[in-house]
C-alpha positions as a printed Julia matrix, in Angstrom:
193×3 Matrix{Float64}:
 -67.18  105.28  81.36
 -65.19  102.67  83.78
 -66.69   99.68  86.12
 -63.5   100.49  88.41
 -63.62  102.85  90.99
 -59.63  103.71  90.85
 -59.95  103.98  87.37
 -63.19  105.68  86.97
 -62.04  108.39  89.38
 -58.54  109.19  87.47
 -60.6   109.05  83.69
 -62.92  111.83  85.1
 -59.67  113.57  86.7
 -58.31  113.66  83.46
 -61.4   115.1   81.53
 -61.4   117.41  83.82
 -57.74  118.83  83.73
 -58.0   118.3   79.61
 -61.66  120.41  79.2
 -62.13  121.99  81.88
 -65.41  120.68  83.03
 -67.2   118.29  85.19
 -67.32  114.18  83.97
 -70.4   111.6   84.75
 -68.85  108.36  85.56
 -70.35  105.04  85.37
 -69.97  101.52  85.0
 -71.32  100.5   82.15
 -72.86  101.45  79.01
 -76.51  100.2   80.25
 -76.21  102.9   82.8
 -76.26  106.15  80.36
 -79.09  107.6   79.18
 -79.91  106.52  75.76
 -82.11  109.61  74.67
 -79.13  111.85  75.56
 -76.31  113.1   72.92
 -73.04  113.53  75.35
 -70.03  116.03  73.92
 -67.67  112.92  74.72
 -67.65  109.04  75.68
 -64.39  108.06  77.17
 -64.57  104.31  77.48
 -62.37  102.34  79.53
 -61.69   98.89  78.47
 -60.06   97.68  82.02
 -59.64   94.25  82.28
 -62.47   93.18  79.44
 -61.49   90.1   77.9
 -64.3    90.84  75.17
 -63.44   94.29  73.85
 -65.75   94.29  70.91
 -68.43   93.24  73.86
 -67.11   96.14  76.01
 -67.29   98.72  72.85
 -70.67   97.6   72.0
 -72.54   97.61  74.81
 -71.95  101.78  74.65
 -73.31  101.68  70.58
 -76.44  102.83  71.33
 -74.94  105.69  73.11
 -75.5   109.25  71.52
 -71.97  110.93  71.31
 -69.97  113.64  69.04
 -66.75  112.29  70.33
 -65.83  108.32  71.91
 -62.32  107.37  72.75
 -60.98  104.32  74.01
 -58.93  104.08  77.0
 -57.06  100.57  77.34
 -54.51   98.98  78.46
 -52.91   97.28  75.37
 -52.86   98.94  72.15
 -52.45   97.22  68.86
 -53.3    97.54  65.34
 -56.06   94.91  65.68
 -57.82   97.2   69.03
 -57.67  100.47  66.78
 -58.91   98.95  64.18
 -61.97   97.99  65.78
 -62.18  101.07  67.81
 -62.11  103.18  64.14
 -64.52  100.8   63.17
 -66.77  101.2   65.82
 -66.89  105.53  65.44
 -64.24  106.16  67.72
 -62.28  108.6   67.26
 -58.93  107.91  69.48
 -57.74  105.49  71.77
 -55.29  106.3   74.6
 -53.28  104.05  75.84
 -53.34  103.54  79.71
 -49.02  104.14  79.74
 -49.14  107.2   77.95
 -47.9   109.76  80.18
 -50.9   112.26  81.42
 -49.86  115.59  79.08
 -50.02  113.21  76.16
 -53.54  111.81  77.02
 -54.54  115.39  77.98
 -53.53  116.1   74.71
 -55.17  113.34  72.31
 -58.51  114.28  74.51
 -58.08  117.84  73.51
 -57.06  116.79  69.85
 -60.55  114.88  69.78
 -62.34  117.61  70.59
 -61.43  119.32  68.76
 -62.13  117.59  65.56
 -59.49  115.29  65.36
 -58.4   111.99  65.63
 -55.68  109.72  67.56
 -55.09  106.48  66.04
 -51.69  106.18  65.82
 -51.18  102.43  65.5
 -53.57  102.99  61.66
 -50.81  103.59  59.27
 -51.86  105.3   56.04
 -50.09  103.82  52.98
 -46.36  105.34  52.49
 -46.88  107.57  49.56
 -44.7   107.0   46.31
 -41.67  109.56  45.99
 -42.93  110.77  42.94
 -46.43  111.09  44.76
 -46.73  114.52  46.8
 -49.16  114.35  49.75
 -51.91  117.14  49.97
 -51.53  119.73  51.74
 -55.21  120.61  52.24
 -55.91  117.27  53.73
 -53.85  119.23  56.7
 -55.52  120.9   59.29
 -55.47  124.49  59.88
 -52.46  124.14  62.64
 -50.88  120.9   61.25
 -50.05  123.34  58.49
 -49.11  125.73  60.88
 -47.0   123.49  62.66
 -45.24  122.86  58.95
 -44.73  125.43  58.54
 -42.4   125.68  61.53
 -40.62  121.91  60.61
 -39.9   123.99  56.71
 -38.28  126.39  58.91
 -36.48  123.41  60.87
 -37.97  124.48  64.51
 -37.97  121.75  67.43
 -40.87  120.48  68.96
 -39.96  123.0   71.97
 -40.0   125.77  69.68
 -43.22  124.9   67.65
 -44.64  124.94  71.01
 -43.92  127.92  72.1
 -44.44  129.8   69.09
 -48.16  128.83  68.99
 -48.62  128.84  72.14
 -49.52  124.88  72.21
 -48.08  122.32  74.58
 -45.01  119.88  73.72
 -47.68  116.9   73.46
 -49.99  118.55  70.86
 -47.48  119.35  68.75
 -46.39  115.9   69.03
 -49.41  115.1   67.76
 -49.68  117.36  65.11
 -46.26  116.05  63.78
 -47.34  112.84  64.22
 -50.11  113.49  61.82
 -48.03  115.19  59.56
 -46.09  112.55  58.92
 -48.44  110.03  58.38
 -50.07  112.22  55.81
 -47.45  112.22  54.06
 -46.46  108.51  54.76
 -42.68  109.56  55.7
 -40.69  108.37  58.69
 -39.47  111.4   60.06
 -39.75  114.97  59.61
 -37.09  115.44  57.53
 -38.84  112.84  55.16
 -42.15  114.67  55.67
 -41.24  117.91  54.74
 -39.83  116.99  51.47
 -42.43  115.48  50.08
 -44.93  118.23  51.11
 -42.27  119.4   48.93
 -40.74  121.93  51.2
 -37.0   121.34  50.9
 -36.36  121.96  46.96
 -35.75  125.28  47.09
 -33.25  125.33  49.21
 -31.21  123.14  48.21
Protein backbone atom coordinates (compact mmCIF):
# COMPACT_ATOMS: atom_id res chain seq x y z
CA UNK A 1 0.00 0.00 0.00
CA UNK A 2 1.69 3.20 -1.15
CA UNK A 3 0.21 6.52 -2.27
CA UNK A 4 3.16 7.32 -4.57
CA UNK A 5 3.12 5.55 -7.99
CA UNK A 6 6.91 5.09 -8.27
CA UNK A 7 7.22 3.71 -4.76
CA UNK A 8 4.15 1.58 -5.33
CA UNK A 9 5.71 0.02 -8.43
CA UNK A 10 8.96 -0.62 -6.53
CA UNK A 11 7.12 -2.33 -3.66
CA UNK A 12 5.00 -4.39 -6.07
CA UNK A 13 8.22 -5.58 -7.75
CA UNK A 14 9.71 -6.36 -4.32
CA UNK A 15 6.77 -8.58 -3.37
CA UNK A 16 6.89 -10.26 -6.76
CA UNK A 17 10.61 -11.01 -6.42
CA UNK A 18 10.44 -12.13 -2.80
CA UNK A 19 7.32 -14.25 -2.97
CA UNK A 20 6.98 -15.10 -6.66
CA UNK A 21 3.40 -13.89 -6.64
CA UNK A 22 1.39 -10.97 -7.91
CA UNK A 23 0.70 -8.01 -5.66
CA UNK A 24 -2.13 -5.52 -5.55
CA UNK A 25 -1.18 -1.92 -4.87
CA UNK A 26 -3.53 0.71 -3.49
CA UNK A 27 -3.05 4.27 -2.34
CA UNK A 28 -4.63 3.94 1.10
CA UNK A 29 -6.10 1.47 3.54
CA UNK A 30 -9.59 2.73 2.86
CA UNK A 31 -9.31 1.32 -0.68
CA UNK A 32 -8.84 -2.24 0.59
CA UNK A 33 -11.82 -4.54 1.11
CA UNK A 34 -12.41 -5.20 4.80
CA UNK A 35 -14.10 -8.56 4.21
CA UNK A 36 -11.03 -10.23 2.69
CA UNK A 37 -7.96 -11.54 4.52
CA UNK A 38 -4.65 -10.83 2.76
CA UNK A 39 -1.53 -12.98 3.08
CA UNK A 40 0.66 -9.89 3.26
CA UNK A 41 -0.05 -6.25 3.91
CA UNK A 42 2.99 -4.09 3.07
CA UNK A 43 2.41 -0.55 4.29
CA UNK A 44 4.61 2.25 2.95
CA UNK A 45 4.91 5.23 5.27
CA UNK A 46 6.37 7.35 2.48
CA UNK A 47 6.37 10.98 3.58
CA UNK A 48 3.83 10.41 6.36
CA UNK A 49 4.17 13.10 8.97
CA UNK A 50 2.09 11.06 11.38
CA UNK A 51 3.10 7.38 11.27
CA UNK A 52 0.47 6.46 13.86
CA UNK A 53 -2.31 7.76 11.60
CA UNK A 54 -0.86 5.96 8.56
CA UNK A 55 -0.54 2.70 10.48
CA UNK A 56 -3.96 3.05 12.14
CA UNK A 57 -5.59 3.49 8.73
CA UNK A 58 -4.82 -0.18 8.04
CA UNK A 59 -5.97 -1.50 11.43
CA UNK A 60 -9.27 -2.86 10.10
CA UNK A 61 -7.67 -4.60 7.13
CA UNK A 62 -7.33 -8.32 7.77
CA UNK A 63 -3.89 -9.73 7.02
CA UNK A 64 -1.87 -12.76 8.12
CA UNK A 65 1.39 -10.83 7.88
CA UNK A 66 2.00 -7.08 8.16
CA UNK A 67 5.21 -5.31 7.19
CA UNK A 68 6.01 -1.62 7.44
CA UNK A 69 8.26 0.05 4.84
CA UNK A 70 9.73 3.31 6.07
CA UNK A 71 12.27 5.93 5.05
CA UNK A 72 13.45 6.21 8.64
CA UNK A 73 13.70 3.47 11.21
CA UNK A 74 14.24 3.97 14.88
CA UNK A 75 13.25 2.41 18.16
CA UNK A 76 10.05 4.45 18.50
CA UNK A 77 8.81 3.46 15.04
CA UNK A 78 9.75 -0.20 15.61
CA UNK A 79 7.85 -0.24 18.90
CA UNK A 80 4.84 1.41 17.28
CA UNK A 81 4.76 -1.14 14.44
CA UNK A 82 5.26 -4.04 16.86
CA UNK A 83 2.47 -2.77 19.12
CA UNK A 84 0.14 -2.53 16.10
CA UNK A 85 0.74 -6.24 15.30
CA UNK A 86 3.17 -5.73 12.43
CA UNK A 87 5.59 -8.59 11.80
CA UNK A 88 8.46 -6.56 10.43
CA UNK A 89 9.92 -3.22 9.53
CA UNK A 90 11.91 -2.74 6.33
CA UNK A 91 14.16 0.31 6.17
CA UNK A 92 14.07 2.12 2.83
CA UNK A 93 17.87 2.23 2.74
CA UNK A 94 18.16 -1.58 2.97
CA UNK A 95 19.58 -3.27 -0.10
CA UNK A 96 17.13 -5.16 -2.31
CA UNK A 97 18.56 -8.53 -1.24
CA UNK A 98 17.91 -7.65 2.40
CA UNK A 99 14.37 -6.43 1.65
CA UNK A 100 13.60 -9.73 -0.08
CA UNK A 101 15.08 -11.71 2.83
CA UNK A 102 13.02 -9.76 5.38
CA UNK A 103 9.79 -10.41 3.46
CA UNK A 104 10.60 -14.10 3.15
CA UNK A 105 11.41 -14.30 6.85
CA UNK A 106 8.10 -12.66 7.79
CA UNK A 107 6.13 -14.90 5.43
CA UNK A 108 7.81 -17.92 7.02
CA UNK A 109 6.47 -16.84 10.40
CA UNK A 110 9.40 -14.78 11.67
CA UNK A 111 9.68 -11.18 12.77
CA UNK A 112 12.16 -8.45 11.89
CA UNK A 113 12.55 -5.55 14.30
CA UNK A 114 16.31 -5.02 14.69
CA UNK A 115 15.84 -1.81 16.66
CA UNK A 116 13.98 -3.54 19.48
CA UNK A 117 16.65 -5.03 21.67
CA UNK A 118 15.87 -7.76 24.12
CA UNK A 119 17.29 -7.38 27.58
CA UNK A 120 20.80 -8.74 27.72
CA UNK A 121 21.11 -12.12 29.36
CA UNK A 122 23.25 -12.34 32.44
CA UNK A 123 26.59 -14.01 31.85
CA UNK A 124 25.54 -16.88 34.11
CA UNK A 125 22.19 -17.33 32.34
CA UNK A 126 22.01 -19.68 29.39
CA UNK A 127 19.48 -18.71 26.68
CA UNK A 128 16.94 -21.29 25.58
CA UNK A 129 17.73 -23.07 22.32
CA UNK A 130 14.06 -24.11 22.25
CA UNK A 131 13.14 -20.46 21.55
CA UNK A 132 15.11 -20.55 18.29
CA UNK A 133 13.42 -21.59 15.07
CA UNK A 134 14.51 -24.81 13.39
CA UNK A 135 16.53 -22.85 10.82
CA UNK A 136 18.14 -20.71 13.52
CA UNK A 137 19.24 -23.90 15.30
CA UNK A 138 20.78 -25.12 12.03
CA UNK A 139 22.60 -21.78 11.62
CA UNK A 140 23.78 -21.96 15.26
CA UNK A 141 25.24 -25.40 14.54
CA UNK A 142 27.28 -23.92 11.72
CA UNK A 143 28.34 -21.02 13.94
CA UNK A 144 29.61 -23.61 16.42
CA UNK A 145 31.77 -25.00 13.61
CA UNK A 146 33.19 -21.51 12.97
CA UNK A 147 31.68 -21.14 9.49
CA UNK A 148 31.28 -17.74 7.86
CA UNK A 149 27.89 -16.41 6.77
CA UNK A 150 28.77 -17.23 3.17
CA UNK A 151 29.68 -20.82 4.06
CA UNK A 152 26.46 -21.20 6.04
CA UNK A 153 24.41 -19.86 3.12
CA UNK A 154 26.01 -22.36 0.76
CA UNK A 155 25.59 -25.26 3.19
CA UNK A 156 21.90 -24.54 3.80
CA UNK A 157 21.05 -23.37 0.29
CA UNK A 158 19.74 -19.98 1.43
CA UNK A 159 20.75 -16.42 0.65
CA UNK A 160 23.46 -14.56 2.50
CA UNK A 161 20.90 -11.96 3.63
CA UNK A 162 18.73 -14.70 5.14
CA UNK A 163 21.72 -16.08 7.04
CA UNK A 164 22.40 -12.58 8.39
CA UNK A 165 18.79 -12.32 9.59
CA UNK A 166 19.06 -15.68 11.36
CA UNK A 167 22.39 -14.73 12.96
CA UNK A 168 20.80 -11.47 14.14
CA UNK A 169 17.94 -13.46 15.69
CA UNK A 170 20.40 -15.78 17.42
CA UNK A 171 22.34 -12.81 18.80
CA UNK A 172 19.11 -11.25 20.03
CA UNK A 173 17.96 -14.43 21.76
CA UNK A 174 21.36 -14.86 23.40
CA UNK A 175 21.58 -11.18 24.36
CA UNK A 176 25.01 -11.29 22.72
CA UNK A 177 26.99 -8.61 20.92
CA UNK A 178 28.77 -10.96 18.54
CA UNK A 179 28.76 -14.51 17.21
CA UNK A 180 31.38 -15.84 19.60
CA UNK A 181 29.51 -14.51 22.62
CA UNK A 182 26.28 -16.07 21.32
CA UNK A 183 27.95 -19.45 20.85
CA UNK A 184 29.41 -19.27 24.37
CA UNK A 185 26.06 -18.29 25.88
CA UNK A 186 24.34 -21.18 24.16
CA UNK A 187 27.01 -23.41 25.76
CA UNK A 188 28.80 -24.34 22.59
CA UNK A 189 32.44 -23.64 23.42
CA UNK A 190 32.75 -25.10 26.90
CA UNK A 191 34.00 -28.48 25.66
CA UNK A 192 36.41 -26.99 23.14
CA UNK A 193 38.76 -25.22 25.56
